[in-house]
C-alpha positions in Angstrom: 86.5 103.7 116.7 86.1 106.9 114.8 83.3 109.4 115.5 80.5 109.6 113.0 81.3 113.2 112.2 84.9 112.3 111.4 83.8 109.4 109.2 81.4 111.6 107.3 84.0 114.2 106.8 86.5 111.7 105.4 83.9 110.2 103.1 83.1 113.7 101.8 86.8 114.4 101.2 87.2 111.2 99.2 84.1 111.8 97.2 85.2 115.4 96.3 88.7 114.0 95.2 87.2 111.3 93.1 84.7 113.7 91.4 87.6 116.0 90.6 89.4 113.0 89.0 86.4 112.3 86.9 86.1 116.0 85.8 89.8 116.3 84.9 90.6 113.0 83.4 87.6 111.9 81.5 86.3 113.8 78.4 83.6 116.4 78.5 80.2 115.8 76.9 78.8 117.7 74.0 77.8 120.8 75.9 81.4 121.1 77.3 80.1 120.1 80.7 82.3 117.8 82.9 81.4 114.1 82.8 79.3 112.9 85.7 79.5 109.2 86.6 76.9 109.4 89.4 73.9 111.5 90.3 74.9 112.3 93.9 78.2 112.8 95.7 77.7 109.9 98.1 78.1 107.4 95.3 81.6 108.6 94.6 82.8 107.8 98.1 81.6 104.3 97.9 82.9 103.3 94.5 86.4 102.9 93.0 87.4 105.7 90.7 91.0 106.4 89.7 92.9 107.7 86.8 95.7 105.8 85.0 98.4 108.3 86.0 101.6 106.9 87.5 100.7 108.1 91.0 97.3 106.2 90.9 98.5 103.1 89.2 101.8 102.7 91.0 102.2 99.5 93.1 104.8 98.5 95.6 105.3 94.9 94.5 104.7 95.1 90.8 104.9 91.9 88.7 105.9 93.1 85.3 107.8 91.5 82.5 111.4 92.3 83.2 114.5 90.4 82.4 115.0 87.5 80.0 113.6 84.9 82.4 110.0 86.2 82.2 108.0 87.7 85.0 110.1 88.8 88.0 108.8 91.0 90.8 110.0 94.5 90.9 109.7 96.4 94.2 108.9 100.1 93.9 109.0 101.4 97.5 107.5 104.8 98.3 109.9 107.6 99.4 108.9 107.3 103.1 109.5 103.5 103.0 112.8 103.9 101.2 114.0 106.3 104.0 112.9 103.9 106.7 114.7 101.0 105.1 117.9 103.1 104.8 117.6 104.2 108.4 117.2 100.5 109.5 120.2 99.5 107.5 122.3 102.3 109.0 121.3 101.2 112.5 122.3 97.6 111.7 125.7 98.7 110.4 126.2 101.0 113.5 125.5 98.1 115.9 128.0 95.8 114.3 
C-alpha cells in the first residue's frame, strides 16, 4: 500500500500534467485566457484528459485497417519492450 502523502503527490502531478495538456492543446477563449475544463485542480486528476498526439493515442495492439484482407492487428511495441524482446531472443539463440 502507498502512503497517503505519496498518493496525494501523484494525484497532484497527474492533475498538473492534464491541466497543461488542456492549456496547450485546446483553443483559448475570447480574452486569450487558457481554456479551463474544471473549476478546481482535483477534478483533473480524477477524469480522463488526453490530446490526440501520437504519444497519447498510441496503442500496443492496434486494430487498424491494414492489408487487403481487412482488419489485421498491428503490434506497436514501446522502445523498452522492443529491447526486452530482442534480449530474450538473443538469450534463446545463445542457449541453443
